C-alpha positions in Angstrom: 79.7 88.8 122.6 79.0 92.4 121.9 81.4 94.5 119.8 81.5 98.2 120.5 80.1 100.1 117.5 83.1 102.5 117.4 85.6 99.7 117.9 89.2 100.9 118.8 91.5 99.2 116.3 95.3 99.0 116.5 97.2 100.0 113.4 98.8 96.6 112.9 95.3 94.9 112.6 93.4 97.7 110.9 93.4 96.0 107.4 92.4 92.7 108.9 89.8 93.9 111.4 86.8 92.4 109.7 88.4 89.0 109.3 89.6 89.0 112.9 86.2 89.8 114.2 84.7 87.2 112.0 87.2 84.6 113.2 86.7 85.4 116.8 82.9 85.3 116.4 83.3 81.9 114.7 85.4 80.5 117.5 88.8 80.9 116.1 91.2 82.9 118.2 94.2 84.3 116.4 97.5 84.1 118.2 98.9 87.5 119.3 95.6 89.3 119.1 94.5 91.1 122.2 91.2 92.5 123.1 90.2 95.5 125.2 87.1 94.6 127.1 84.6 95.7 129.6 84.6 93.0 132.3 81.5 91.9 134.2 83.3 92.7 137.4 83.1 96.2 138.7 86.6 96.0 140.0 88.0 97.8 136.9 87.0 99.9 134.0 88.6 97.8 131.2 90.6 94.7 130.9 93.2 93.6 128.2 93.0 89.9 127.5 94.4 87.6 124.7 91.7 86.7 122.2 92.6 83.0 122.8 91.2 83.2 126.3 87.7 83.4 124.7 87.9 79.7 123.9 86.9 79.1 127.5 83.3 79.6 128.4 83.9 81.2 131.7 86.1 83.9 130.0 83.4 84.6 127.4 80.8 85.0 130.2 83.0 87.6 131.9 83.3 89.9 128.8 80.4 92.4 128.6 81.7 94.3 125.5 84.7 94.3 123.3 86.0 97.8 122.9 89.3 97.3 121.0 91.3 94.8 119.1 95.1 94.9 118.7 98.1 92.9 117.7 100.2 92.5 120.8 99.7 93.7 124.3 101.6 97.0 123.8 99.3 98.0 121.0 96.3 97.1 123.2 97.7 99.4 126.0 97.9 102.2 123.3 94.2 101.6 122.5 93.4 101.9 126.2 95.3 105.3 126.3 93.2 106.5 123.3 90.0 105.4 124.9 90.8 107.1 128.2 91.8 110.2 126.3 88.5 110.3 124.5 86.5 109.7 127.6 88.3 112.5 129.5 87.9 114.9 126.5 84.2 114.2 126.4 83.2 114.3 130.1 86.2 115.5 132.1 86.8 112.3 133.9 87.7 108.7 133.2 84.6 106.8 134.1 84.5 104.6 131.0 81.5 102.5 132.0 79.4 105.6 132.6 80.6 107.1 129.3 79.6 104.0 127.5 76.2 103.8 129.0 75.5 107.5 128.2 76.8 107.0 124.7 74.4 104.1 124.1 71.4 105.8 125.6 69.0 107.1 123.0 68.9 110.9 123.0 66.1 113.0 121.8 
C-alpha cells in the first residue's frame, strides 16, 4: 500500500499516527480506524473504508493510495472535506486524482 506523503490525519489519531501506520502495514487493523483512500475504480474520487477491510486481499488490491487516517467515520468525512477544500483552493475544481498526479509529477 502507498501512503500519501502529506497524509491527512484526524485529531483523535494524531498522536498515534505512526503506530497506526505501522500496525496497518504489519497486518493489524485497529478497530474504529477509518482510511480515506483513492480506489482503483474511476467511479469516485475517494472512498472511506474501515481499516479492518484491508485484511482481505481483494480490498488491499482496490486501494491505490491512502490519503488519510481517522478515528471514526465522521472524523474521516472531515478529512475528506479538508482534502476537497485544499484541492479547490489549489486548482479551482475538485478533481482530486488529477491534483494528486500533478502534485507527484517532478517539476523543474
